[in-house]
C-alpha positions in Angstrom: -17.3 -3.9 -19.0 -15.2 -0.7 -19.3 -12.9 0.2 -16.5 -10.9 3.4 -15.5 -7.9 2.8 -13.3 -6.5 5.8 -11.4 -2.7 6.0 -10.8 0.6 5.5 -12.4 2.9 3.4 -10.2 4.0 -0.2 -9.9 0.8 -1.0 -7.9 -1.3 0.3 -10.8 0.7 -1.6 -13.4 0.1 -4.8 -11.4 -3.6 -3.9 -11.2 -3.8 -3.2 -14.9 -2.0 -6.5 -15.6 -4.5 -8.4 -13.5 -7.6 -6.7 -14.8 -6.5 -7.3 -18.4 -6.8 -11.0 -17.7 -10.5 -10.8 -16.9 -13.1 -12.2 -19.4 -15.5 -9.5 -18.2 -13.2 -6.7 -19.4 -14.0 -4.8 -22.6 -11.8 -1.7 -22.4 -9.3 -0.6 -19.7 -8.2 3.0 -19.4 -5.4 4.1 -17.0 -4.9 7.7 -15.8 -2.1 8.7 -16.0 -0.6 5.2 -16.3 3.0 4.6 -17.3 4.9 2.8 -20.2 4.1 -0.5 -18.6 0.3 -0.1 -18.3 0.0 0.6 -22.1 0.5 -3.2 -22.6 -2.8 -3.8 -20.8 -4.9 -0.8 -21.6 -5.0 2.8 -22.9 -3.2 5.6 -20.9 -5.3 8.8 -20.7 -4.8 12.2 -19.1 -7.7 13.2 -16.8 -7.8 16.1 -14.4 -9.5 14.5 -11.5 -10.3 17.9 -10.0 -12.3 18.9 -13.1 -15.7 17.3 -12.4 -17.1 18.3 -15.8 -14.2 16.7 -17.7 -14.3 13.6 -15.5 -18.0 13.2 -16.0 -17.6 13.7 -19.8 -14.9 11.0 -20.0 -16.8 8.5 -17.8 -20.0 9.0 -19.9 -18.2 9.0 -23.3 -16.2 5.8 -22.6 -19.2 4.2 -20.8 -17.1 3.5 -17.7 -18.8 1.1 -15.3 -16.0 0.7 -12.7 -13.4 3.3 -11.5 -10.6 1.7 -9.5 -8.6 4.2 -7.4 -5.0 3.1 -6.8 -3.5 5.8 -4.6 -5.0 7.2 -1.3 -5.0 11.0 -2.0 -7.9 11.1 -4.4 -10.0 9.1 -2.0 -9.2 11.3 1.0 -10.0 14.3 -1.2 -13.5 12.9 -2.0 -13.2 11.5 -5.5 -15.7 8.7 -4.7 -18.1 11.2 -3.2 -18.0 13.5 -6.2 -18.7 10.6 -8.6 -21.5 9.1 -6.5 -23.2 12.5 -6.0 -23.3 13.2 -9.7 -26.8 12.1 -10.9 -25.4 11.4 -14.4 -22.9 8.9 -12.9 -25.2 6.9 -10.7 -24.3 3.6 -12.6 -20.6 4.0 -12.0 -19.0 1.8 -9.2 -16.0 3.3 -7.5 -13.5 0.8 -5.9 -12.3 2.8 -2.9 -14.1 4.4 0.0 -15.8 7.8 0.2 -14.0 10.5 2.2 -15.6 9.4 5.5 -14.1 5.9 5.2 -10.8 7.3 3.8 -10.2 9.0 7.1 -8.9 5.7 8.3 -5.8 6.6 6.4 -6.2 10.3 6.2 -6.1 10.8 10.0 -4.1 8.5 12.2 -5.9 10.0 15.3 -9.3 9.1 13.8 -8.0 5.6 13.0 -6.7 5.0 16.5 -9.9 6.2 18.1 -11.9 4.0 15.7 -9.8 1.0 16.9 -10.4 1.9 20.5 -14.2 2.1 20.0 -14.3 -1.3 18.4 -11.8 -3.1 20.6 -9.3 -3.7 17.8 -5.8 -4.4 19.2 -3.4 -1.5 18.8 -0.7 0.4 20.6 -1.6 2.9 23.4 -1.5 6.5 22.1 -2.2 10.2 22.7 -2.8 12.9 20.1 -1.7 16.6 20.3 -2.4 19.6 18.2 -0.4 22.6 16.9 -0.6 24.6 20.1 0.1 21.7 22.5 3.8 21.3 22.1 4.3 21.7 25.9 1.8 19.0 26.7 3.2 16.7 24.1 6.8 17.1 25.5 5.5 16.5 29.0 3.8 13.3 27.8 7.2 11.9 26.8 8.0 11.5 30.5 5.1 9.0 30.8 6.5 6.9 27.9 9.5 4.6 27.5 11.9 4.9 24.6 11.9 4.5 21.7 9.2 7.0 21.0 6.9 6.5 18.0 5.8 9.9 16.6 3.3 10.1 13.7 2.0 13.0 11.6 -1.8 12.8 11.8 -2.3 13.5 8.1 -1.0 12.1 4.8 2.7 12.6 4.4 3.4 10.3 1.4 4.3 7.4 3.7 7.1 9.3 5.4 5.2 10.8 8.4 6.5 8.5 11.0 9.6 8.9 13.2 10.9 6.4 15.7 13.0 8.5 18.1 15.5 6.5 20.1 15.9 9.0 23.0 14.0 11.9 24.6 16.1 14.6 23.0 15.4 13.3 19.5 11.7 12.9 20.3 11.4 16.5 21.6 13.2 17.9 18.5 10.9 15.8 16.3 7.8 17.1 18.0 8.9 20.7 17.6 9.6 20.2 13.9 6.3 18.4 13.3 3.9 20.7 15.3 5.5 23.8 13.8 4.8 22.4 10.3 8.4 22.6 9.2 8.8 18.8 8.8 5.6 17.6 7.0 3.6 20.8 6.6 -0.1 20.7 7.4 0.0 16.9 7.7 1.8 17.2 11.1 -0.2 20.0 12.6 -1.6 17.2 14.8 0.6 14.3 15.9 0.1 11.0 17.5 2.5 9.8 20.2 2.3 6.0 20.3 3.6 3.1 22.4 6.5 1.3 20.6 5.7 -2.3 19.8 8.4 -4.9 19.2 7.8 -7.7 16.7 7.6 -8.4 13.0 5.4 -6.5 10.5 2.8 -7.9 8.1 0.6 -6.3 5.5 -2.8 -7.9 5.5 -5.5 -7.1 2.9 -9.2 -7.5 2.4 -11.8 -6.4 -0.2 -15.3 -5.4 0.9 -18.7 -4.3 -0.4 -19.4 -2.6 3.0 -21.4 -5.6 4.3 -19.2 -8.6 3.8 -15.5 -9.0 3.0 -13.0 -11.4 1.6 -9.4 -11.8 2.8 -6.7 -11.4 0.2 -3.1 -12.8 0.3 -0.9 -11.1 2.9 2.7 -10.0 2.5 5.8 -8.8 4.4 7.4 -5.7 2.9 10.8 -4.1 3.4 10.8 -0.4 4.0 14.5 0.6 4.6 16.7 1.3 1.6 19.6 -0.8 2.8 20.3 -4.5 3.5 19.5 -5.6 7.1 16.9 -2.9 7.4 19.4 -0.1 7.4 19.3 3.5 6.1 16.2 5.7 5.6 12.7 4.6 5.0 11.4 4.3 1.5 8.1 3.6 -0.1 9.1 0.0 0.0 12.0 -2.0 -1.5 10.5 -5.4 -1.8 7.9 -7.9 -0.5 7.3 -11.5 0.1 3.9 -13.3 0.0 3.1 -15.4 2.0 5.2 -14.9 5.1 5.7 -18.1 7.1 5.1 -16.4 10.5 1.6 -15.4 9.4 0.4 -19.0 9.6 -3.2 -20.2 9.5 -3.7 -19.6 13.2 -2.3 -16.1 13.1 -4.4 -15.2 10.1 -7.5 -16.5 11.8 -6.7 -14.0 14.6 -6.3 -11.3 12.0 -9.7 -12.2 10.5 -11.5 -12.4 13.9 -9.9 -9.6 15.9 -9.0 -7.0 13.2 -10.8 -7.5 9.8 -14.3 -8.5 11.1 -14.6 -5.8 13.8 -13.2 -3.2 11.4 -15.9 -3.8 8.8 -18.6 -4.3 11.4 -17.5 -1.0 13.1 -17.7 0.9 9.8 -21.2 -0.5 9.2 -22.3 0.4 12.8 -21.0 3.9 12.5 -22.8 4.4 9.2 -19.5 4.9 7.3 -19.9 3.5 3.7 -16.9 1.6 2.6 -16.2 -0.4 -0.6 -12.9 -1.5 -2.0 -9.6 -2.6 -0.5 -8.5 -2.2 3.1 -4.8 -2.5 4.0 -4.2 -3.5 7.6 -0.7 -2.8 8.6 0.0 -5.2 11.5 2.8 -6.2 13.8 3.1 -9.7 15.2 3.9 -9.4 18.9 4.5 -12.9 20.3 1.9 -14.4 18.0 -0.7 -11.7 18.6 -1.7 -9.2 15.9 -1.8 -5.5 16.6 -2.7 -2.8 14.1 -0.1 -0.2 13.3 -2.1 1.6 10.7 -4.9 1.4 8.1 -4.5 2.2 4.4 -7.6 2.5 2.3 -6.0 1.0 -0.8 -3.5 -1.7 -1.8 0.2 -1.3 -0.8 3.2 -0.8 -3.1 5.2 -3.1 -3.5 3.0 -5.6 -1.8 0.5 -5.5 -4.6 3.2 -6.7 -7.0 3.6 -9.8 -4.7 0.0 -10.6 -3.9 -1.8 -10.1 -7.2 0.3 -12.7 -9.0 -0.9 -15.2 -6.3 -4.6 -14.2 -6.8 -6.1 -16.8 -9.2 -9.6 -15.3 -9.0 -10.9 -12.8 -11.6 -10.3 -9.4 -9.9 -13.0 -7.8 -12.0 -15.5 -10.4 -10.9 -14.8 -9.4 -7.3 -15.4 -5.7 -8.3 -18.7 -6.8 -9.9 -19.6 -8.4 -6.6 -19.1 -5.0 -5.0 -21.2 -3.3 -7.6 -24.1 -5.7 -7.0 -23.6 -6.2 -3.3 -22.9 -9.9 -3.9 -19.3 -10.1 -2.9 -20.2 -12.9 -0.4 -21.1 -15.1 -3.3 -17.7 -14.6 -5.0 -14.7 -16.9 -4.5 -11.1 -15.9 -3.7 -8.7 -18.5 -5.0 -5.0 -18.1 -4.1 -1.9 -19.8 -5.5 0.0 -21.6 -2.7 3.4 -20.8 -4.1 5.6 -18.1 -2.8 6.1 -14.8 -4.7 9.0 -12.5 -4.1 9.1 -8.9 -5.4 12.4 -6.9 -5.6 12.3 -3.1 -6.2 14.9 -1.5 -8.4 15.5 2.1 -7.5 17.4 5.1 -8.7 20.7 6.0 -7.1 20.2 8.5 -4.3 16.6 7.4 -3.6 14.8 8.2 -1.2 16.8 11.4 -1.3 17.7 13.3 -4.5 18.2 11.2 -7.6 18.6 11.7 -11.3 16.2 10.6 -14.0 16.5 9.9 -17.7 18.8 6.9 -17.4 18.4 4.3 -20.2 16.8 1.0 -19.0 18.0 -2.2 -20.7 17.4 -6.0 -20.4 13.7 -6.2 -19.7 13.3 -8.4 -22.7 15.7 -10.9 -21.2 13.4 -11.6 -18.2 12.2 -15.2 -18.1 9.4 -16.6 -15.9 9.0 -13.4 -13.9 6.9 -10.2 -14.0 8.3 -6.7 -14.4 6.0 -4.0 -13.1 7.0 -0.4 -14.0 6.6 2.6 -11.8 9.2 5.4 -12.3 9.7 5.0 -16.0 9.1 7.1 -19.2 9.5 6.7 -22.9 12.1 8.8 -24.7 12.3 9.1 -28.4 16.0 9.0 -28.3 16.8 6.6 -25.5 13.7 4.4 -25.4 12.6 3.3 -21.9 14.3 5.6 -19.2 14.1 6.1 -15.5 11.6 8.8 -14.3 11.2 8.3 -10.6 12.8 7.0 -7.3 11.4 3.5 -7.5 11.8 2.5 -11.1 10.8 -1.2 -11.5 9.6 -4.2 -9.5 10.6 -7.7 -10.5 8.2 -10.4 -9.1 8.9 -14.1 -9.4 7.4 -17.4 -8.1 9.1 -20.4 -6.5 8.0 -23.7 -5.1 9.4 -22.4 -1.8 10.9 -19.1 -0.5 14.5 -20.0 -1.4 13.5 -20.6 -5.0 11.3 -17.5 -5.3 14.2 -15.4 -4.0 16.6 -16.9 -6.5 14.2 -16.4 -9.4 13.5 -12.8 -8.5 17.1 -11.9 -8.2 18.2 -13.8 -11.2 15.8 -11.8 -13.3 16.5 -8.5 -11.5 20.2 -8.8 -12.5 19.4 -8.9 -16.2 17.9 -5.5 -16.1 20.2 -2.5 -15.9 20.3 1.2 -15.8 22.9 3.7 -14.5 22.8 4.0 -10.7 20.6 0.9 -10.3 20.0 0.4 -6.6 18.3 -2.6 -4.9 18.5 -4.6 -1.7 20.1 -8.0 -1.9 18.3 -9.5 1.1 14.6 -9.4 0.3 13.0 -12.4 2.0 16.3 -13.8 3.3 15.5 -13.0 6.9 12.6 -15.4 6.6 14.5 -18.4 5.2 14.5 -21.2 7.7 14.0 -18.7 10.6 11.8 -19.8 13.5 9.1 -17.4 14.5 10.6 -17.0 17.9 13.7 -15.5 16.4 12.0 -13.2 14.0 10.2 -11.6 17.0 13.4 -9.6 17.7 12.9 -7.5 14.5 11.9 -4.0 15.5 8.9 -2.1 14.2 9.7 -0.2 11.1 7.1 2.1 9.6 
């Protein structure tokens, strides 16, 4: 079976690594890929907006499965364009059509969907570009801190938690005027603040049935102790002890099942991954957001734990037989540590030589912001450069293994948190509940 994987980050490197292990795989192509994905497949340049070129590539390479890593192509209708092309009727796309991708593409749509299907989430109100006065007045009906979200896609940065009314009013003005996140914030969602600890839960579905995948806790802030600005993610731990069997059963029954059932009832076709961003409030799961793909860096922590053949699960989607496939998960803990460029998530420099990857032992290195230089070899080429993932028989050992291997890799300005997973070590659930919601 020939597969095309869309994307070029650490998530896609992890997907390529996992797909390459499948006995069902013949050829793997990655577009655009990165220097890490070439170890598992062939990097190719494809203009996804050029339907003729895309069709030609899929037919020429006899692609049977297209796996879409990032959310933007899905929101923009890549799945729709492939499925509507009569010459590509035999191609299975892993990722929803545009109608399903609205779960991530519009936070207002997602919140209303949750309300319609009794899925637990924070109270909210949505306001448009010409409703600044109404939005500001609504602040008086809320208690601080105020959660303000851009309705559209803002590269994971469209959320502000304002600590006081003055900051909230200023944020609303910037968002609704379009000066902060452009068109993505021409509508905003004002949301009740929930206090608890966050969890990233994942499932895979063929639109009729679904299978739960390993869950993870990720770390968004740049600095130790959850300080500094938000990033795309600085590390992840899978599993998280506070998401025990009872809690995950609640996630299955109260979030996952009604979500897939609701999509089916509303006639919204959905196949692929669903990321459920949750917050554990006193043992009860509430949905913060949906993503219509896997997370990054959570993927780098959950895929090493997935013992099942990922391509076999995709084949189940293609044939509508996902219910017959089995998901087998490694019971060990996996910790992922992201190594970033100095200055990230703000301005940073690229082109710094990366050394030491060959010295990594009993760990995985997933590349994201890297490039090959004829003069320097492997160099930095992005904000988040690498992710190092390692197993351990318990959380302490997994943390130690991940950091031991992270420290043998070096580049000028290397930046990473030193506390990934340490907040969960021997910490009762009752104490972790004081951690605030960070989006």
